Each structure stands twice: as C-alpha cells, then as structure tokens.
C-alpha positions, -999 to 999 in steps of 0.1 A, spaced: 193 95 735 220 94 708 194 83 683 172 113 692 202 137 688 211 123 654 176 122 642 180 156 625 203 140 600 174 123 583 158 156 576 188 169 556 183 166 518 204 140 500 222 166 478 230 187 509 245 156 525 268 151 496 279 188 497 286 186 535 305 153 531 327 169 503 334 199 524 344 178 554 366 156 532 382 188 517 389 202 552 405 169 565 427 168 534 439 204 539 446 197 576 465 165 569 485 179 540 497 209 560 499 196 596 519 164 590 556 161 581 573 138 555 586 113 581 552 108 596 535 105 563 560 78 553 547 57 581 511 62 571 508 52 535 470 44 537 462 79 551 485 94 524 464 79 497 433 91 513 441 126 525 475 139 512 475 163 482 506 183 471 483 207 454 467 216 488 500 216 507 510 252 514 546 242 519 548 223 487 532 251 467 555 277 483 586 255 474 574 253 438 567 290 436 602 298 450 619 275 424 600 292 396 608 326 409 645 318 412 646 305 376 628 336 363 652 359 382 682 340 368 668 343 332 661 380 337 696 387 349 712 369 320 687 382 294 681 347 280 648 329 283 649 291 287 625 275 262 612 241 253 615 234 216 605 208 190 624 200 158 598 202 130 596 172 108 572 158 82 552 128 92 535 102 71 498 106 79 469 83 71 438 105 69 413 90 93 381 97 111 376 84 146 342 73 160 330 59 193 313 27 185 297 -5 200 302 -41 191 270 -58 179 265 -96 172 262 -106 135 227 -118 143 206 -110 173 171 -122 179 147 -111 207 125 -141 214 89 -133 222 60 -156 227 30 -156 203 6 -166 230 -1 -153 265 3 -175 295 23 -183 326 59 -193 321 61 -229 331 97 -238 325 130 -223 312 153 -250 297 185 -228 293 207 -204 312 224 -172 302 256 -180 283 245 -215 272 253 -226 237 222 -234 217 212 -250 184 186 -239 160 153 -256 169 163 -263 205 137 -258 232 143 -226 252 112 -222 273 76 -234 277 43 -217 288 15 -234 307 -7 -249 279 -34 -267 301 -62 -243 289 -53 -249 253 -52 -287 258 -87 -286 273 -99 -265 244 -83 -291 221 -103 -319 236 -136 -300 232 -127 -291 196 -119 -327 188 -155 -337 200 -169 -308 180 -150 -320 149 -164 -356 153 -199 -341 156 -194 -319 125 -181 -349 105 -213 -369 114 -236 -341 105 -218 -335 72 -221 -372 64 -258 -372 73 -265 -342 51 -245 -357 23 -265 -389 25 -298 -369 25 -286 -351 -6 -277 -383 -25 -311 -398 -14 -329 -367 -27 -312 -370 -61 -322 -406 -63 -358 -397 -53 -359 -373 -82 -350 -402 -105 -377 -423 -89 -402 -395 -92 -394 -392 -129 -399 -429 -134 -432 -428 -115 -443 -399 -136 -437 -418 -168 -457 -447 -153 -486 -424 -143 -486 -408 -177 -490 -443 -193 -519 -452 -169 -536 -419 -175 -533 -423 -213 -547 -459 -210 -576 -448 -188 -585 -421 -214 -584 -446 -242 -606 -471 -223 -630 -442 -214 -631 -431 -251 -637 -467 -263 -664 -474 -237 -681 -440 -244 -684 -450 -281 -700 -483 -270 -725 -465 -248 -733 -441 -276 -742 -469 -299 -762 -487 -272 -782 -455 -266 -792 -456 -303 -804 -491 -298 -821 -481 -266 -840 -454 -285 -851 -481 -309 -862 -503 -280 -836 -528 -290 -822 -530 -254 -838 -526 -221 -837 -496 -197 -818 -516 -172 -791 -525 -196 -786 -489 -208 -785 -477 -172 -758 -502 -163 -738 -491 -193 -741 -454 -183 -730 -463 -147 -700 -481 -161 -691 -451 -183 -693 -428 -152 -670 -452 -134 -645 -451 -162 -646 -413 -164 -640 -412 -126 -610 -435 -130 -596 -412 -157 -601 -382 -136 -583 -398 -106 -555 -409 -129 -552 -373 -142 -551 -359 -106 -525 -383 -95 -504 -375 -126 -506 -337 -119 -496 -343 -83 -465 -363 -92 -455 -339 -120 -452 -310 -95 -416 -299 -95 -406 -318 -127 -427 -299 -152 -413 -276 -179 -430 -246 -162 -411 -255 -129 -378 -254 -148 -387 -220 -162 -399 -207 -128 -366 -217 -113 -348 -194 -138 -336 -220 -163 -342 -227 -200 -359 -261 -208 -332 -284 -222 -340 -303 -254 -318 -333 -244 -335 -358 -220 -303 -364 -199 -297 -327 -195 -332 -321 -185 -331 -349 -159 -298 -336 -144 -314 -301 -143 -345 -314 -125 -322 -332 -100 -305 -299 -93 -337 -279 -89 -354 -305 -67 -324 -310 -43 -314 -274 -36 -325 -275 0 -306 -307 7 -275 -294 -12 -276 -262 9 -278 -282 41 -248 -303 29 -228 -271 21 -236 -256 56 -225 -289 72 -193 -288 51 -186 -252 62 -191 -262 98 -168 -291 94 -141 -269 79 -146 -244 107 -142 -272 133 -110 -284 115 -96 -248 115 -104 -243 152 -87 -276 160 -56 -267 139 -56 -232 156 -55 -247 190 -29 -272 180 -8 -243 168 -13 -224 201 -1 -255 220 29 -256 197 35 -218 201 35 -223 239 70 -238 234 98 -213 224 124 -227 201 158 -212 192 158 -195 158 195 -199 153 228 -215 164 245 -194 190 243 -183 226 217 -172 251 227 -136 257 200 -126 283 170 -140 300 144 -114 311 117 -135 326 114 -160 355 94 -192 359 58 -185 370 58 -150 355 27 -141 334 38 -134 298 18 -114 273 18 -123 236 40 -102 213 62 -74 224 37 -49 237 65 -26 249 77 -53 274 112 -69 271 115 -103 253 115 -136 271 151 -139 262 177 -126 237 198 -150 216 228 -141 195 247 -160 168 282 -171 174 294 -160 140 313 -130 155 306 -93 159 305 -62 138 312 -25 147 282 -2 147 285 36 150 267 68 139 282 93 114 270 129 112 253 137 79 280 163 72 307 136 73 288 109 54 304 118 21 338 109 34 328 73 44 327 48 16 321 11 14 353 -9 14 374 16 34 398 1 59 392 5 96 412 0 128 393 -10 159 407 -6 194 392 -15 227 400 1 261 396 -31 279 421 -49 256 451 -26 256 479 -28 230 456 -47 206 441 -35 174 416 -53 151 413 -47 114 380 -43 96 363 -29 65 333 -6 60 305 -30 50 273 -11 51 262 26 52 226 32 60 207 50 32 185 68 58 195 97 80 178 100 114 157 132 114 163 138 151 200 131 154 210 139 118 232 108 117 233 76 97 244 41 109 276 26 96 287 -10 101 322 -23 100 329 -59 94 359 -72 114 384 -93 95 389 -125 114 373 -136 146 385 -131 182 370 -146 213 381 -115 232 356 -93 215 321 -95 231 288 -79 220 281 -47 238 318 -36 242 325 0 236 353 5 210 369 32 190 369 28 152 393 48 130 382 48 93 409 55 67 392 81 44 422 88 21 456 78 9 488 83 30 504 117 28 532 136 44 523 166 66 536 188 94 517 187 127 523 209 157 509 209 193 479 231 198 495 246 229 523 260 207 499 284 190 502 321 201 469 331 184 443 315 161 421 334 137 399 310 117 423 291 95 454 312 104 475 312 135 509 323 148 538 305 164 574 313 176 603 296 160 639 296 171 667 308 148 702 316 158 691 313 195 665 340 190 627 338 189 607 349 158 570 350 153 556 334 122 520 334 107 510 300 95 480 285 77 462 258 97 444 226 86 423 201 105 428 192 141 440 157 150 437 150 188 459 176 205 477 186 174 469 206 142 480 202 106 501 231 92 492 238 55 517 267 50 543 287 69 565 261 84 592 238 69 608 206 82 641 223 90 627 248 115 627 247 153 593 254 170 592 269 205 566 251 226 568 272 259 568 297 275 551 314 245 536 341 267 570 356 274 583 356 238 587 384 213 607 389 181 644 389 186 644 376 222 674 356 231 664 320 240 681 289 252 665 255 245 660 232 276 659 202 253 649 194 218 
C-alpha cells in the first residue's frame, strides 16, 4: 500500500526533485533558526551545523538592525560619522601576471599497440616504477605464430626453387659452350665432306673421259657415279646438321636479338651465352624475387610477433592503465585510449595558456613562483622555458611552459597550480582597496581622504588592478589617510572619527 502511495514520486522529474528538496531544507532551516532558543541549540550541535543560520534568524537580524540604528542615531546626534581608515603608504611591488596552470610530466608517452589482438597479459600495475625496455603487456600472438610456421615452409620451398632455377641457368650457359664446340666440329666435318666430294667429282670427270674412249667399262663408270652421289648426299647431310646446330649462334641471330656482332671471339661467346639463356635467367630472377618475398613475409610476421609485446619507452612510472586482460585491442590510436600511459620520473613542468594580447609581456628566462592549493604555505620557484610560436585560432592563446628549479616529490602530474610570472623589475607604488572607490570612469576614480578629522573627496588616476586592489598612478601620496567606509554617507567637509587606522 505504501509503495503504491509513494509511486507518484518516480514520475517527478529529477530537476523538480532537487528544487523540492531545496525548498524543504530551506523551510526546515527557517523553522529551526526561529523556533529554537540558544540553550536548546547549545545541546544540539549536530542539528545546529545542519539547520541553524544567523542570516535566516529573525531575532538575530532584528538585533543587528537595532545596533546599527542606535549607532547611526548616536552619530547623527553628535554630527560626527565614525569611519574606517587606512594610512596610505608606498609598497614595493613586483610586476607579475597570474595564471591558472597544470603540472605536466617532463616526458609522457601514450603506449599503443601496432597490431590488433586480444590482450593476453599485463605485467605492471599503476604506480609501478619501470625501466626502458621493460615488458609492459602482451597480446595473444598464436595467429601470428601459425602464420610464421607456414611462411618458414614457404621460404624453404622458395629457396629450393631458386636453387633449381639457378642450376638450370648455369647448365644452359654450359650447353651454349658445348653447342659452340659442336658447331666448330660440324663445320670441320662439312668442310671435309665438301673437299672429299670435290676430289671424287674430279676423279669421276676424268673417268668419264676414259669411258667415252671405251677405256673403262660401263659397270665401272656406273659404280663411280653411284659413289659420287653417295658423297654428295653425305655433304648435304653434313650441311643440314651444321645449319641445325648453328641456329641461335649465328651472326644474324645476334643482330635479330638487337645486338651488334662483336669482333672479339670471347665477347661474342659471352653474348651468345646471354642471348641463348634469357629464359633460364628470367626463371631464376622470378625465383629470386619469390625468395625475397618469402623472406620479407617471414620477417614481417616475426616483427608482428615482436610488436605483440609492449615495452616501456622510458625510465619512469606507470601513470594509468586503460585496458584489461582479455580485451580486444585495435592497432594504433583510432580515437581509442592507449593501452597505458607512462611518464618519466625526471620531474614536472608547469603548463598554462596565455592570451595573445599578453604574450608580449612573457619572455623566456622570466622568474616564476608556483603555488599549489593542496600544499599550503609552500611556494616553488621556476623559470619560463618555452613559449609556443603558434597561437590557437579558436582560443587565441599560446602555450607557455615553466621549468621548476629543483625537484619535489610533493608535486604530482595533473595538479592544478597558480603560476605568477615576474614581468618587470621591482617598483614602489600605492595600492588601495577597490571598495574605497566612490566612482570610477575609465582610468579615473574618486575617493575620500581624512584631513583634520574631516572628509574630502579627491579625483585620482588609476592603473591596473591587482586582486581586490588597484594601483594609483596620480592623486594620492604616502602621507594621506584614506577613508574605506562608509563612503556612501560622506561629503566634503563632513566631520569624521576613525574607528581604527
């Protein structure tokens, strides 16, 4: 039943819930502040801290109003206004500019993986000290290792094919030498056959003369003619064999291949070897290319296996780990966070942005004082080390880096700090509270000073602001007394009495 009655609360928008809660708290505070008395509140310190407010207590506000009214009536009756004053004095001022900044490590590296895979193991924890080259994490490399085994087999095959093609090429070159030797032999045989044919033809010619004179028989001349035909056939066969073996090693073959015929025998032989082994040489070159490709593939896979292990690029600390074991990691950044971030332990520097209008005031070598809210009452010295030459087009600011002098284990990367840069030499100046100004018009303002227990209005020339005070360029001297309050009740010649100086 109660659950059903309170179910409507889930329908109220979140912002409305906040407003309603605030109004309820305000109402409880008003009731507690006005309906309880001091003795009771003294016994309830916890409730006092939660619900009591002097500002919301009608009795407290009425008491304060009564006191102010009595004081004003007393001052009106006497004709003298009680004022708060300040003795004006010159101060030694160091011109500075203050900037909100952040501490950055001297060196910071986001560690990404060059290969994709599942994160198998992380060897370090956040905050661990690390050395350059130390293992940080490892990706699953089983797929790469299987590829490596295949590529080793492919490499062995490519080596064998290359050796085979190389042997064929060498054999082809030797065969050219053999062919040239055989051609020389065939030329000799052909020339000998021609000589024998010519000699026997002369014999037959002479025998035919004798045959016409009936000096020899028909049978003998016929046998001689048959022998001559046989010798002519032998010469023809020798010529045919010679022409066949000369194919590829003739002068016309050299010219057809696009070369000039060398005059030197050795050069000609070398050229004929080149021409007649082009196919074998091309096969060897293809095999050599395939061998190199196999070697490159193997080296590439070995590199992938090596890249599956992440090593520290520096000596330092593990600042942050963004991935967990078993998570799928994509190669490179790709907009995703790094596997981890490591920083050097060489210290930190201060980094902040300076508006382009103030860049001219910041110089390399200027001194800086750095303070940290989380380390009160401590200041750290530094010096402007680097001013970016580029101004961001969107923010119209440039980065400035301050190097800290000395190292401190208290300063951690990521801390927000305040850096004060000394932009000039020390000088004396008069500064007054901004609340003491009666009016301000550009670089001029007016204040009240006290002289002979009377107030007098003075116009002064104003300079730059410094926190809750402003520099006075002209109009006030160190021997005058400035009236701080109540400036809205003052006029020239009014009798005043300082509360304190």
